[in-house]
C-alpha positions in Angstrom: -41.8 -44.2 48.8 -42.6 -45.4 45.2 -45.2 -42.7 44.9 -42.6 -40.0 45.9 -40.2 -41.3 43.3 -42.9 -41.2 40.6 -43.8 -37.6 41.7 -40.2 -36.5 41.5 -39.8 -38.1 38.1 -42.9 -36.2 36.8 -41.5 -32.9 38.1 -38.1 -33.4 36.5 -39.8 -34.3 33.2 -41.9 -31.2 33.2 -38.9 -29.0 33.8 -37.0 -30.6 30.9 -40.0 -30.1 28.7 -40.3 -26.4 29.5 -36.5 -25.9 28.9 -36.8 -27.5 25.5 -39.6 -25.2 24.5 -37.7 -22.0 25.6 -35.7 -21.2 22.5 -32.7 -18.9 22.8 -32.8 -15.5 21.0 -32.0 -15.6 17.3 -28.5 -14.5 16.3 -28.2 -11.1 14.6 -28.5 -11.1 10.8 -25.3 -10.9 8.7 -24.1 -7.5 7.6 -26.0 -6.1 4.6 -24.2 -5.6 1.3 -23.2 -9.2 0.6 -19.9 -10.3 -0.9 -20.1 -7.6 -3.6 -19.9 -4.6 -1.2 -17.1 -2.2 -1.8 -14.3 -2.0 0.7 -14.1 1.7 1.4 -11.2 1.8 4.0 -7.8 1.5 2.3 -6.3 0.5 5.7 -8.0 -2.9 5.4 -5.9 -3.9 2.4 -2.7 -1.8 2.5 0.5 -3.8 2.8 2.8 -3.2 5.8 5.5 -1.7 3.5 3.1 0.8 2.0 1.6 1.7 5.4 5.2 2.6 6.4 5.7 4.7 3.2 2.5 6.5 3.8 3.4 7.2 7.5 6.7 8.7 6.4 5.5 10.8 3.5 6.5 14.1 5.3 10.1 12.8 5.6 10.0 12.0 1.9 8.9 15.5 1.0 11.6 17.0 3.2 14.5 14.9 1.9 13.4 15.1 -1.8 13.0 18.9 -1.8 16.4 19.4 -0.1 18.0 17.2 -2.8 16.1 18.9 -5.6 17.2 22.3 -4.5 20.8 21.4 -3.9 21.6 19.0 -6.7 21.6 19.4 -10.5 18.4 18.3 -12.3 16.6 18.0 -15.6 14.1 20.8 -16.3 13.0 24.0 -14.6 12.3 23.4 -11.0 11.1 27.0 -10.3 8.4 26.7 -12.9 6.5 24.0 -11.0 5.0 26.4 -8.4 2.4 24.8 -6.2 3.1 21.4 -7.6 6.1 21.1 -5.3 4.6 22.9 -2.3 3.8 20.3 0.4 1.0 22.4 1.8 -0.8 23.3 -1.5 -3.7 20.9 -1.1 -7.2 22.4 -1.3 -10.7 21.1 -0.3 -13.1 19.2 -2.6 -10.4 16.8 -3.7 -12.6 14.3 -5.7 -11.7 14.6 -9.4 -14.3 14.1 -12.2 -14.0 11.0 -14.3 -12.6 11.5 -17.7 -9.4 12.0 -19.7 -6.4 13.9 -18.3 -3.0 15.2 -19.3 -0.4 14.2 -16.8 3.3 14.5 -16.2 5.7 13.0 -13.7 8.1 15.0 -11.6 10.8 13.0 -9.7 12.3 14.7 -6.7 15.4 13.6 -4.8 17.8 10.7 -5.6 18.1 7.3 -4.0 21.7 7.5 -5.2 22.5 10.4 -2.9 24.6 13.2 -4.1 25.6 11.3 -7.2 22.1 11.3 -8.8 19.9 13.9 -10.3 18.1 16.0 -7.7 15.0 16.2 -9.9 13.7 15.2 -13.3 10.7 16.8 -15.0 9.1 14.6 -17.7 6.8 15.6 -20.6 3.1 15.2 -20.8 1.3 11.9 -21.2 -2.2 10.6 -21.3 -4.0 9.6 -18.1 -7.6 8.8 -17.1 -9.8 8.8 -14.0 -12.3 5.9 -14.4 -15.5 5.2 -12.6 -15.5 1.5 -11.7 -17.8 -0.6 -9.5 -15.2 -0.3 -6.8 -14.9 3.4 -7.0 -12.6 5.8 -8.9 -9.5 4.5 -10.5 -6.4 6.3 -11.8 -4.7 4.9 -14.9 -1.6 6.3 -16.7 -2.1 5.3 -20.3 1.2 6.1 -22.0 4.9 6.2 -21.1 7.4 3.6 -20.0 6.3 3.7 -16.3 2.5 3.5 -16.0 1.0 3.4 -12.4 -2.6 2.7 -11.8 -4.8 2.1 -8.8 -8.0 2.6 -6.9 -8.7 5.9 -5.1 -10.1 5.6 -1.6 -11.8 8.6 0.1 -9.8 9.8 3.1 -11.1 13.3 3.9 -12.1 16.5 2.0 -8.4 17.2 1.0 -7.0 13.8 0.3 -7.7 10.5 -1.4 -5.4 7.5 -0.9 -4.4 5.4 -3.9 -3.2 1.8 -3.7 -1.8 0.7 -7.0 0.8 -1.1 -9.0 3.3 -0.1 -11.7 3.4 -1.4 -15.2 6.7 -1.1 -17.2 7.5 -0.9 -20.9 5.0 -2.9 -23.0 3.4 -4.7 -20.1 -0.4 -4.6 -19.8 -2.0 -2.2 -17.3 -1.1 -3.2 -13.7 -4.0 -4.6 -11.6 -2.3 -6.6 -9.0 -1.9 -4.6 -5.8 -0.4 -6.8 -3.0 0.7 -9.6 -5.3 4.0 -8.1 -6.5 5.6 -6.1 -3.7 8.3 -4.8 -6.1 5.5 -3.0 -8.1 3.2 -1.9 -5.3 2.8 1.8 -4.5 0.8 4.1 -2.2 -0.1 7.6 -3.2 -2.1 10.6 -2.0 -4.3 12.5 -4.4 -4.7 16.2 -3.7 -6.3 19.1 -5.5 -3.9 22.0 -5.9 -5.8 24.3 -8.2 -9.1 25.1 -9.9 -8.6 22.2 -12.4 -5.3 20.8 -11.2 -4.5 17.7 -9.1 -1.4 15.8 -8.1 -0.6 12.3 -7.0 2.1 12.2 -4.3 4.0 9.0 -4.2 6.4 8.8 -1.2 9.5 6.5 -1.3 8.9 5.0 -4.8 10.6 1.7 -5.5 13.3 3.1 -7.8 15.3 6.3 -8.6 13.7 9.1 -6.6 12.5 9.7 -3.0 9.2 11.4 -4.0 7.3 11.2 -7.2 4.6 13.7 -8.2 2.1 13.1 -11.0 0.3 16.3 -12.1 -3.2 15.9 -13.6 -5.1 18.5 -15.7 -8.3 17.6 -17.5 -7.7 17.0 -21.2 
């Protein structure tokens, strides 16, 4: 009997030794790119409020255009042409980096029938910058100066997530930190050298803002 016990002990020890030598498969390596990789999908950082604004942009177009055509406004609405055509977008949307002339057109009124149906502003200075995180739009002059990163969406649209700087404040660079200044916009090409930023449901005044861009 003692010999059988010793034999069993030897067999168990051999099995444990073999198990210890059989190492499990190595885990997969971490994703390449490191911490400095650019986040290319805007859906990963958009706030819930801006996701909702983006999803309801067709409704913003519809309401804003109805109000603009029905209510009094400032400027010549009929002169804007494709700028206020919801279906004017063309392929090859990516704009070249550089300086632009830009103007803002506000459509619709958050004050209902009592407000202006549209306001057409004069021309200001804007820029498309090439940054390590991708293209960035910056409005350089004026009392309301939006800026934000442009994310590729498809051949006809880029999505901008940005913030608004007011009056003499420095350029905004704080998306997601101040909900009252956040904005989501869609960049579209509407002519040979003509783009627009469509901002649905802005925080104040209008129901749809358009920023027209023409290379300077």
